[in-house]
N, C-alpha and C positions, 0 to 999 in steps of 0.2 A: 952369654945368653943372647940368643937371636932377638933382635929388635924389630917390631913390625913397622909399618909405614905410619908415621905420625901425622896428626892433622895438619901441622905446619908444612910438612913435606908435600901433603895433598894439595895445599894451596899454592905452593911453589910450582908444583908440576902442572897445576891448572893454568896458572898465569903463563908459563912457558908454552903450553899447548895453544892457549888463545893467541899469544903473540905470533906463534908460527902460522896459525890459521890466518891472522890479519896480514902477515907478510905475503902469504901465498895468494890471498885475495887481491892485495895491492901490488901485483907483480908487473913491473914496467914491461917486461918481455911479453907477458900475456896481453897487455894493453896494445902493444904494437901489432900483435897477431889480430886482435879485434879490429884495429884500424885498417890493416891491410884487407881483412875480409869485408869491411865496410866499403873500401875503395873498389874492391873487385865486384861488388854488386851494382856499382854505378856504371851504366852503359856509356855514358859520355864523360867519364872521369878525367879524360885528357884535358878538358877545359879547366880543371882545377890546378894543374901544374904541380901535382904532388909526385915529384920524381926522386926526392932524397930517400935513401933507405931507412932513415930514422924519421918516423911520423912526427916526432916532436920538433923536427926542423922544417916541417911543412909550413905553409902560409900561416903566420902567427894569428891572422884574423880568423882562420878556420879551426886550428888545433892549438891548444895551450896545455902545457904540461907543468908539473911542479918540479922542484929541484931534483927529485929522485926519478923523474921520467914517467910519473904516473899522469894519465890524461885527466885533466880537470874540466876542460871545455871542449865542445865540438859544435862548431857553428858553420852551417852551410846554407843560410837562409837566402831565398830568392835567387838561386844560381841556375835555375832551369835544369836541374838534375833529373835524370830518368833512371829507371831500374828498380831494384828492391833493396831493402835494408837488412843487413845481417841480423839474425836472432841473437848473436853473441853480444849485442850491444850492452846488455845488462851485466856483462863481466867487467865493465869499466868501473870498478868499485869506488874510485875517487872522483867520479864524474859528478859536478855540481851544476853544470849548465849545458843544456842540449837544445840545439836549434836546427831543426830539419824543415821548417815550414816554407810555404810558397815554392814548392818544387813539384815534381810529377812522379813521386815514388808510388809504386803499386805493390801488390802482394800484401802479405801480413804486416800489420804494424808491429814494430819490435817491442817486446815486453820490457818494462822497466822494473820488473820485480826484483826487490832486494837492493835497489840503488838508494841506500839509506842516506847518502850525502847529497843526493840530487835536490836542488832548490828550485830550479826553474827548467821547464821543458816545453818546447814548442814543437808539435808534430802536426800542426793545423795546415789546411790548404794543400792537401796532397790527394792522391787517389788510392789510399790503402783500402784493401778489401775486407780485412778481418781484424779484430782486436782480440788479443789473448785474454783468457779468463783471469790470468794472474797479473795482468797489466799493472794494476795499482797496488799490488801487494808489497808491503815493506817500505813504502815511501814515507819514512818517518820525518823527513826534513822538508818535504815538498811545500813550496810557497805558492807557486804559480804553475798552472798546468793547462795546456791548450791541445785539444784534439779536434777542434771545429772544422767545418767544411771538408769533411771526409764522408760524403754521403753514402758510400758503398759499404761502410762497416757492417759486416755480418748481415748485409741486406738480404742475401739469399736464404738466410735462416730466420728472418723476421726481426733483425736488429738485435740490440743488446740493452741491458739495464744497468743503471748505476749501482755498483756493488758496495757492500758494507765496508770493504777495505779502503774506501775513500774517506772514511771517518777518521781524519787525521787532524789534530788540533792546530798544526802549523798552516794548514791550507787556507789561503787568502783569496786566490783567483782561480776559478774553474770555468772553463769555456768548452762546451760540448755542442754548440750550435750546429745544425745541419750535419749530424753525424749518426743518423738512424737510431737514436736512443728511443727506447720504448718503455712501457710499463708506467706504474705510478711514480710520483716524485717521492723519494725517500724522505722519511721524517727526520733522519739524523742530520740532513743538511741544514735544517733550521736551528740546530743546536751547536753547530760548530763555532767555537769562540772567535776564530780569526777570520771567518769567511766574510769578505766584503763585496765580492762580485761573483755572481752566478749567472751564466748565460747558457740557455738550453733551448733557444728558439728553433723553429723549422725542424721539429722532430715529430715523433709519434707518441709523445707523453700523453697519458690519460688520467682521468680523475682530477681532483682538485689540489689546492695548495694546502699542505698539512697545517694543522693548528700550531705545530711546533715552530712555524716560521714567525708567529706573533712574537715580538720582542726580540727578534734576532738582530744581529749587527749588520746585516746586509745593507749596502748602499746601492748596488746595481742589481736588479733582478729582471731578467728578460726571458719570458716564456711564450713569446708571441708565435703565431702562425702554426697552430697544431690543433688538437682536438680536446684540450683540457676543459673542464667544466667545474661546476660547484660555485660557491660564493667567494667573494674577495675579502671576507671578514678578517682572515689571518693578516693581510697586508695592512689592515688598519692599525695594527700594533707595531709596525715597523717604522718608527719615527725617524730613523736615521736614513731612510731612502732618499736617494738623489735621482734615480731613474727607475721608473717602473714601466715595463713594456709587456702587456699581456693581450695586445690586440689580436684580432682574428682568431678567436677561440669561441668557446660556448659558455663562458662565465655568466652567471645570472644573479639576480638579487640587486641590492642597492650598492652604490659606491660608498665604501666605508667612510664614516665621518672622521675616523682616526687619522686619515691622511691630512687633515687640516693641521695636525701637529708636526708634520714632517717639514720642519722649517727650511731644510736644505733641498727640498724637492725641486728639480729643475725640469724634468720631462716626464709626462704622464701620458701614456698611450693606452687607452681602453677601448678604442674604436672597434667596431665589428664584433660585438658580443651580444648577449641578451640582457644587458643591464637595464634596470628599471629604477623608478623612484627619483627623488630629488638629487640634484648635484649639490654636494656640500658647499655652502656659501663661503666658508672659510678658505677654500682653495684660491679664491680671488685675492686674498691677502698675503699669500705665500711670497716672500720677498725674492726668492731665487727662481721662481717658476717662469720659464720661457716657452714652454710648449705643452699644449693640452689638446690631444686628439680624442674625440669622444663621439664622432658620428657613427651612424648605423647601430644604434642602440634604441631603447625605449625610455630614455631619460625624460623627465617631465618636471613640471613646476616652474619656479623662477630661474631664469638663466642669469647667473651672476655676471657682473660687469668686470671683465678682466682688463688689465693694463694693455696699452697699445703695443707693448713689447712682447706680449704673449701671442704666439702662433696657435690659433685654435681652429678646430673643425667641429661642427656640430650640425644637428638636424633642427632647423628653426621651427619646423612644424610640430615637433613633439613638446616643445616648451610652451608656456602659457602666454608669453609676451616677448618682446624684444629685451635685449640684455639690460639688466638693471631696473626693469619695470616689474612691479609687484603683480602677483596673480589676483584674480577676483576673490572675494570672501568665500564664495561657494567652492571654488577650486581649492583654495588653501584648506578649507575644512575637510573636504573629501580626501585630500592628500595626507592630512594629519591622521585621518581614520585609516587610510591604507598603510601608512608607516607603522602605526601601532598594531595593525593586524598582520604584520610580518611581510608585507609586500607579496601576497600570493601571485606567483608568476602569471597564472591564467587571467587574473584580473588586471594586474599592473601593466601588462603589455598593451591594454586597450585604454587605460586611463592616462591619455596623453593629449597634449594640445590645450587650447584655451576654453573649449566648450564641452562641459560634461554631458550636455544634451546630445552630442554627436558621437555615437560609437562607444561610449563608456559602458562596459559590461555591467548589467544590473541597475543601471541608473535610468530613471524615466522622468521626463519633464512635462509640464503643461504647455499650452499654446504660447504663453508669454515667456517661456524659457526658464521657468522656476522649477527646481528639483522637487518632485512630489513623492518619489518612492525610491528605495534602495532594496533590491532583492538579490541576495547572494547566498543561495542554498547550496551546500556541499561544494564550496570552493576552496577548502583548505585553509581558512582564516585561522591565524594563530594570534597570540599576544592578547591584548585587551581592547575593549571597545572605547574609542577616543571620545572624550567629552566634547570635542569640537563639532560633533554631529548636532549639538544643540544650537549651532549657528545657522542651520538650515531651516529657516523660519517657515518655509512652505511645505516641509516634509509632512507627508500624510501617512506613509507606510514604511516601516523598517523591518525587513525579514532577513535574519542572519542565522537561520536554523541549520543544524547538521554541519557544524564546523568544529574547531578546537579552541574556541575562545575561552580565556580565563579571566579572572578578576571580577569586578563588580560591573553591574549595569549602571552607567553614569547617571547621576541626578539631573544633569542638564537636559536630558530627553524630556523631563516632565514639564519643561517650559514651553515646549512646541505647541502652540494653540491649535494647529491644523492636524496634529497627529491623531490617527484613529487606530493604527495597528502596530504592535511591536511583538515580534516573534524571534525569540532567542533560544528556542527549544533545542535540545540535544547538543549541548556544548559542555564546557567544564567551568561554568561560571560559579562564583562564590560570593559570599558577603550578603549584606542586607538588600532587600529588594527596594527599588525606588517607589515613591508614592505617585501613581499616575491618576489623572482625572477619570471620572466614571466613563467618559466618552472613548476611552482608549481600551482596546482589547489587547491584553498583555498575556503572551503565551511563553511559558518558561519550563515546561516539562523536560525531563532528561538532564537536569542540572542538579544532582543530588546535594551539592554543597551550598546551594542557595538557601536562604532562611526565610521561608514564606511567613513565619510568625511576625516578621517585621513590617508586613504590609498593613497599612491603616487606610481607612476611607479618606477620600479627598473630594472636594466639591469640583464639579465640572466648570470650566471657564466659560464665561459669557461669550457668545458669538453672534455675528450678524444673522438675523432671521430666526433666532431662538430666544425665548424668554429667559431671564436670569434664573438660575437654579436657587431655590429657596428651601427652607425647612431642613429636615434630616437628609443628609447626603446619601445616595444609594451606595450599595456595596460595590467595591471595585471588581469588575468581572475578570478575575484572574483564573488561569488554568493551573491547578496544582495536582500533585499525585493523589489519587484516591486513597482514603484511609481504609484499612482492612475492615470488612464488615459493614462498610457504608457504600451505598450505590454511588457510582461516579456519574453524576448528572451535570457536571460542568462541561463547557465547550471543549472540544478537542483541538489539538494543534494541527495546523495544516500540514500536509505531507508533501514533500518535494517542492515543486513549484506551483502547487495549487493556490488559487487566490484565497486570501484570508476571508473568513465568513463575515458578511456584512453585519455590523452592529445594529441593534434595534433602532438607535437614534438616527441612523442615516436614512432610514425609510421616510422620515418626516420631511426630508429635503427634496423628494421627488416632485412635489407640487410645483417647485420653482424652475424645473428643468426647461419647460417650454419657453419661459420668459428669457432664460439665459440663452437658449438656442436662437431665439429671434433676435436678440441683441447682437449675437456674434455674426449672424448672417447679414444684418444691416451694416455692421462695421466693415465686414469684408467687401460689400458692395461699394461703400464709400471709398475704401482703399483702392479698389480696382479703378474707380472713376478718376481718383486723384492721380494714380500711377499712369493712366492713359494720357492725362493732360500733360504731365511731366515728359512722357515719351515724345509727344508731339513737339513740345518746345525744344527738346534736345535734338530732334531730327531737323528742325528749322536751323538750329545753330550749326549743326554739322554740315548742312548744305552750304552755308555761308563760308565755312572754313575750307570746304573741299576745293574750291577754286584757288586757294592760296597755297600755303606752305604744307598743308596736310596735317594729319595728326601724328605727333611724335610719340614714341613709346617710352614710357618711363615706369619705374617700379612703384608698386603700391607700398605705401609706408616708407619708413626710413631704415629698415633693418638691413637692407642690402643683400639679403640672403637669397640664394638661387632656389632654395627649396620651398619658399613660401608660395602657395598657390595664388595666382592672380589672373584677372581677366583683362584683356587689353583690346581696344578697337583700333584697327588699322585701316586708314583710307588713303588712297593714292589720288593725286590730282588728275591722273589720266584715266580714272575709272570712277563710274558713278555708283558702284556697289560698295557696300561696307561689309566688313567681315568681322566676326567675333570669334574668339577662341579662348580656351582655357589652357594655361601653361602649367604643367605639372612640375613635380620636384626635380625631374631630370631634364626639364627644358623642352620636352616633347609636347606637341599639341594633342591634348586629350580629346578635344571636341572642336570641330570647326564648322562654321556655317557655310563654307565654300571651299572648293578644292582648286580654285583657279590659281594660276601661277603668280598673280599679282598680290596674293594674300601672303604676307610675311609676318610671322609671329616671332618676336624677339624676347629673349630672356631679360630679367631684371639686372640692371647695373646698380651702382651705388649712388649715382648722381645723374639727374636729367639735365641736359643742356640743349637749348634751342638753337636752330640754325643761325638766327640773327645774332644771338649772343656770341656764337663762335666766329661769325664774320667780324664782329666788333673787336674781339680780343686778338684776332690775327690780321688786323688791318685789311679786312676783306680778302683774306688769303693772299697777301702781298708776296711778291718775289723776295722782298727783304726779310720776310719771316720764315722762309724755307730753311729747314735744318737737315733735310734728308729726302731721298727719294727711294722708293721701293718698287717691287713688282706689282703692287696693287694701288699705288697712289703716292701722293706727295705728303710729307710730314712738315707741319708748320709749328712754330713756337707761338704761344699766346700767353697772356697775363690777365688774370681775372682782377676784379675790382679790389679784392682783398689782398692782392699781391701774389697769389698763388700762380706759379708758372705751370703751364700745361703743354703737352705736345698733341697736336691734332692730326690724325692721319685721315686724308680726304681721298675718297675714291669718286672721281667725277663721273658724270653721266655717261661719257664715252667709254669708261672703263667697266661700268656695271653691266656685265653680261650675265647670263645664267651662272657662268663660272665665277665671276667676281662676287656676285651676290652670295653664292654658296660659301666662298671663303670669308666674306664679311660675317655670315652667320656662324661660321666655324670659330672666328675669333671671339665673337660674343659668347658662344656657348662654353668655350674653354675658359676664357679669362674671368667670367663671372663665377666659375667653379674653382679655379686655381688661384690661391692666394699664397705667396711666399716671399720672404724678404729678398730672395735672389731671382725673382721673376718681376718684370716691369708690370706695375699695377694698372689696371683699367679703372679710370675714374668715372667714365660715363660714355654715352654714345648718342647718336642722333640719326634718325632716318627721315629724310625729307624729299619726297618725290623719288627721283632716280638717284639722289645723292646718299651716300652712306659715310658716316664719320665716326671715328673712334677717338676718344679722349683719354690719353695716358698721363701718368706722372712724368714730369720733365726731368731728364737726366742732364745735369749741367756740364759734365765733362765729355759729352758726346760718346762716340763709339770707340771701342778698343782698336778698331782698324785705323782710325785717325791718329791715335797715339802711338801705334806700332809702326805705321808706314808713312804718315804724313806729318810727323811731329816737327820737322823743320819748317814746313809751310805754316804751321800754327804757332811757330816760335815757342814750342814747348821743349822741355827736357825729355830725353828718352826714358822710357820706363826702366826702373831698377829690377833686378832679379826678384827681390822680395815683393815688389809691387805685382810683378807678373805671377809669382806663385800664389799670392793672395787672390788675384783676379780669377785664375783657373780653378782654385778651390771653391770660390763663390759660384762659378759656372757649374762645376761638378755637383754642388749641392742643389742648385736649381734644377738640373736635369735629373738628378736622383729623385727629387720630389715629384717631377712629372712622370717618370717612368714607374715609380712605386707608390703612386697615389692610392689611397686606401682601397677603393673598390674598382678603380679603372686604371688603365695605363695610357698616358698621353705620349705621343711621339712628335718631336719638333719638326724634323725633316729638313731644316735649312739653318743649322747652326754654323756660324762663321763670325769672324771679328766684327763685321758691320752690324750684326744682330746681338752684340754684347755691349750694353751701355754702362757708363760709369757715373757714379755719384761724385760729389765734391771731394770726398776722401778716398776716391778711387776704389770703391767697392763695386763689384759687378752685379748686373742683373741681365738676365736673358730676355730678349725682346722678339718681336715679330712672330706672333702666333697665327698669322694668316695661313701658314702652311701646316699648322698642327693637325694631326689626325688622332681621333679617338679610337683606340683599338677595340675590336669586338669583345664583348664580355667573355672573360676567361681566356683571352688570347693576347698575345703581345706583338702581333704583326697584322698588316692589312695590305691587300693588293690595291694599288691606286696608280693614277697617272703620274708620270715622272714630274717631280718638282724639286727645287733645291738649286744649288750652285755648283757648277763643274769645279773640280779641284777638291771638293768636300764630300762628294757623293761616294757612298760605299760601293764597291764593285758589284755586289749582288743587286743592289738597288738600281743601278744604271743599266744593268743587263735585263733584269726580270721585272722591274717595277714593283717588286715586293719589298715593302718597308717594314722594319722591326725597330725595336729600341736600339739594337746593335748598330743600326745605321747612324743614329745619333752619337753612339760611342766612337764610330769611325771618324765622323766630323770633328768630335772633340779631340781625337788624337792628332788630327791635322792642325787644329788650333794650338796644341801643345808644340808641335814642330815649328809653327810660325813664331811662337813666343821664344823658343830656344834659339832659332836661327836669324830671326828678323827678315826672313824671306816670305813671299806670298805663296799661297797654295798653288797658284798657276801664274808663272812669271814668264811672259812671252819675250822678255828682253834676254832671257837665257837661251842657250842652245837647246835644240830639240831633245837632247839626251838629259838635260838638267832642268827642263821646263817644269816638270811635275814634281812638286816638293816631296811627296810621299815616296815616290820611286827613287829620287835622288837621295833622300835621307836614309832610306833602308839600305840602298846600295853602299853608301858611304860608311854606315855603321857596320855592316857585315864585312865589308872589304878590309877595313882597318879601323878599329875602335879608337886609335890614337888620333885619327883625323877629326874626331868629334870636337875636340877642344878648339881646333882652328876653325871650325864651322859655326861655333857659337857667335851670336850677334855681338859684333865688336863694340857696340855702344855700351855694353855692360862691363863692369869691372869684375873679373873672375879670379878669385883666389881659390886656394885648395878646398876650403870649406864650402864655398859656393859651388865649385865644380862638382863636388861629391853629390850635392842635391840635384844638380843638373843631370848627372848620369842616371840617377833613379827616374827622373822625369822623362829622360830620353828612352829608357827601357820601357816605361809605361806607355809612351807614345807609340812605340813599336808594337806592343800588345794591342793597343786600341785600334791600330790600322791593320791588323792581321787580315789576310785575305778572306778567311772563313769566318762567318759571323760567330760561330760557337766558340772560336778561339779568342774572342774579345771578352774582356771582363765586363761586368755590369757596373753601372755608375756607383753603386754602393761600395764596391771594391776599390774604385778609383778614388772616392773620398777617403777610404781608409789608408791609401798610399800617400795621398797629398797632404792630408791634414797634419800629420806629425812633422812633415817637412817645413811647413809654414812656421811652426814654432821653433823647431830645432835649429833653424837657420839663424835664429836670434841668439847670440852668445850671452846676452844679458839676462835671458830667461832660463838658462839651464839650471836645473837643480838635480839632474841625474835620474829622475824617476821615469820609469817607462809606463806608458799608458796602454796597458794591454786590454783587450776587449773593448776599448773605446772609453775609458774613464780617466779622470785626472785627480781623483781625491787622494789625500795623503794616506798612504798605506804604511808609513813608518818603516821604510826599508832601511837596512843597514847601509853604511857608506860603501862597502865593497859591492853590494848588490846594485846600488844606485849608479856607481861608476860603471859597472859592466854594462848596464842597460843604456846608459848614455853613449858609450863608445860604440854600440852597435846601431846607432842612428835609429833607435826606437822612439817611442812616443814620449815627448817631453811632459814632465809632470805638471808644469805651469799651465799647460794647455787644458782647459777644462773640457769635460766631456761634451759640453755644448759646442765648444769650438770645433771639435772633431766631427760630431755627428749632428750638427746644427740643422734641425728640420729635416733630418733624414727619415725617410718613411720606413725603412727596413732595418732591423738589427742585424741582418745577415750580410756580411761583406762577400756577396756572391762571386764566385769564381768558377766559371763553367768547367765541366769535366775535360773538355778539349782545349782548355786555355793554352795559348800558344807557348812554345818553348822559349827559351832565353832569346832575346833579340839578336844575339850573335849567331843564331842557328839559321840554316837555310831551309826555311819551312815553306818556301814557295811563295812568299809575299811578293 
C-alpha cells in the first residue's frame, strides 16, 4: 500500500530546504562578487591597494571574513573615497559591522534590508542623495545606526520620515542629524526598550515630543535647530537623561520640574525657544550638571545660583533679580497665579523682569507702584485660581472672566481690604462661593457648577474715611443666574474689557478727591525742587572731576550681565561736554545726548578697576611687569591686594586712534558677551582720558608659542604629544563656541600660538579678541580690513579681505601643523621653498606619506600608538588648510575628530566602548563589540560626553558638502 508523506518527513524536508536557503544566502562566492562590485563603484579605489583576487585577503583593516570566507566586516572609514555604493551590499548576509562614514559617496544610499546579523552601521558624513524605502527593513539585530550628515537625502522630494520598521527592540543608538528628516517624531521611539541615544537635530521635524517619551530610557536626546513646537512636558518624565538639546526650536510653556529628578543630567540646552515661567530651582542642585544654555526665552522669576563649574547663558533682564536673590512678594504671588493658571503663553511672555508695573499684560499699578488691578479677559487661563493673590494687599479689582478656570474661588481673596471688584464669570469654576464683604461686587455668572447657596452675608471691613458698619449687615451684592419666573434685577456681569460697574459705596469717596489731588501736586513740586538741588550739586562735583582722571565706566550692580540695561555718564578731560546714553541688551546705544566722536559708551564688565589701582598693581606699568606685547598695546602682570594675579592690556595715548578705540570697544563688546572655559576671561576694564585698559585673568604658563618654540630659553621641558593634543582640543572647543554662539557668530581673525594661553595644568584658553569680528545677523562672514598674522591667514582672506569662520579654521590647521612638526608657520631661516609651513607640509604629505614620520617634532617620543593619532591629526590639518573655504570642516567637526584621540591615546583608560554620537555612558556592550570598536580608534567609553562636546554649541558635527578629499589627493591646495 502506498504511503503518503508523513508529518515527520515534512519536517525533515523543511529543515533541509531552510538549510539550503541559508547556505545560498551565506555564499562566499557571492560575497566576493558583492565586494568586487563595491570596489568597482569607487572611483579612486586604487588608493585602497585591493589587488588580491580574493577580497578576504584585502587589507584586514578594511575587510574581515570568517573561516568559511563569508564577509563579516567592511570598514572604509575616513579614506576620502568617492563614487557610489553598490546596491548589492545587503547581499552580504553575514555582515555584522559596516563602516562607510566620512567619505564622499554620492548617489543612492545602499539598502540594508534583510541584514539580520548587522549590529553596527556607519553611513554618516557622506553625500548620498536618496535613502531606499526599505533601508531599515529586517534589521533585527541592529544596535547602532548612523546616517547623519547626509543633508541631500531625498531632498528633491521633500525629505523622508522615520519608518515603522525602525521599531526594533535591540536598537540602542540612532543618529539621523542633518539628514533631511521630515514629519512628526514617531511615538514608537519613546517605547523602544534599549534606545539610549537619539539624535535628530538640524532636520525638518515638526510637531512636539510625543507623550510616549515620558519614562523612556533615553540618556541622550538631541532635537535642536528645526521647527518643532509644543511643550516639553514629556521630557520631565525622562529621569535618565544626561544630555537634552532642544535649542533653536519653537517649544513653549514652562521648563518641566521633572528634570530636577534627572540626577545624571550633564548638559541642558533649551535656548532660543518660547519657554516661559520659572526655572526649576532644583536644577541648581544636580550634581553632574556642567552646562545650561537658556537664553533667548521668556523665563522669569528667581534665577537659581548655579555652581561656578556650570557654564550657563541666560537673559538677566527676564529674571526678577540676580542669581540666588529672591523675588519681591508681589512678583512671587503673581507668578504663583500664572503657574496655577497654566502659563498662558500670551500672558507669560510679558510677565518677565522685576517690575510687574512695567509691561505685564493685564496688571495695573498706582503711582506708588502697588498692584491695584488684574484684568485678564479671554486669555485662555486654565487650571485654578491661586490663593497667593491674597498676598496682593493693594488689589482693588480682579477680572478673570471668559477663560477656562476650574476649581474654587480662593477664600484668601476675602481678606483683601481694598478689593471692590471680583469678576470670574464664564469659566468652569466649582465648589462653594467665598464670603466677600458687602463692598465687593462679585460676578460669577456662567459657572454652572458653583454653589450660590453657600453665600452668606458678611460685614464690610472698616476703612479710613468710612464709619464702622454696625447693625444688620447688608446683603452681598452677587450676580447669580435668574430663577425662572422671577425678574432678573441683579447687576449684570461686565462684557469683554468693559470696566466694572462702580459700586454705590465708592461714590461716597468722591468728596475727598480734591484733597488728594492737592496733596499729590504739592508732593510733586517738593520732589522737583529737591531733584533740582541734587542735580546742581552733582554738576559741581562732575566739574571738579573733569580736570582729573575722568569718569570711569563700570557696571550697575554686581550681576555682570551684559543684558541688564544701564545708564552711564562718560566725560573726557579734553572735553567740557558730558554725554549720557542708555546701553541696551545688545550693547548698542539706544539713546545718546550727543553724537560727537568723543562720546564713548562701554558695556558692563564684571569688575570696575580704577586707573590708579592698575598703576599700583603693575608698579606704574613697569618694564619688569611686561609679560607680552601685541598689536594694540603692552600686557602687564599685576597682583591685587587679595593675591589675585591679573593681566592688564594697556593701549597708550599714542596708540588710541579711531582704529585703536574701535578695536578696544570690540574687545569689550565681545568679551562681556562670550564666557567659556577655553576663552580667556575679561575681569574688568578702565577708560581714562585717552587711555584704554583691559583686565584679564592671568595665565601662569604663558603662551603656547613660548612652550613650543622657546622652551629651551625658558628652561622648560618640551610639550609631550598628549599635552599638545589636549591643548588643541581646548582651542577647538573655544573656537567652536565662538563660531556657534547661540544667536550670533564671532570670528577671531588672528588665531596663532601666541594667542593661545596656558593654565598651570597646561589647559588652553584662546586670547586676544581685539581682532574679533561680530558677523552680521544671519551671516557667517564679513568684509573687513586685513588683520591677522601672515603665515596663518587663509588665502581668500589675504586676497579679498573677506573673512569667515573658515578663516579661523585655516589658522587652526596651521597651529596643528606647528604642533606636529615643531616648526613655525613662517620660518625665514628655511629656504624660500620651505619657508611657508603650510605649503611645505602639504607638499611633503602628498609627495610621500612616509616622510611624515621623519618630519614630526623630534622632541617627542613617537611609538606606533602615538604615531597613529598623529596621522589622524595630520589628515585633519590638511583638511583645515584646504584652499577653498567650503572644503574646510567646521569647528564642531574638528572637535568630533580630536576629542576621542585625547582619550584613546591613554592606554590606561581603554574599556573598549565607542562613543558614537558624542556620548560616553555605559551601553553594556558585549566584549566582542567593545573590542571591535576600540580597534577602530573610535571614541573611548571612559571619555564622558562632556569631555567630547564640552561647551560645544552645536550638536551637528558639520562637514561641508565640498569637504576636501583625502589629504593625499591633489586638490590644488
